[in-house]
C-alpha angles and dihedrals in degrees: 000000000000126000095260092054093048091045090055092049091050091051091049090049093051093049090049091059090063095218133096111265150128136230136198112199129187127184142172109255096202147316121306117262119229110288093007136090122245117265122241131195131210129193134171130203133189129198121189095324127128113253090235091058092049092049091050090050094047091048091052092047092050092048091048092049092050092048092051095043102047 
């Protein structure tokens, strides 16, 4: 799937929940070719949520990810 297709699915999912929210979604686009690393895609989607709230949530998620990974 390409980024635009995944973006649309994320937006549909958020609307289906019926509550304000945001999502950051990452996925593996396919298997690595010989001598190359696999490609990954990332999209984000927002539904009726203030930008400040989304930024605060993304900041928390990034900090949490870094703490768990390193």
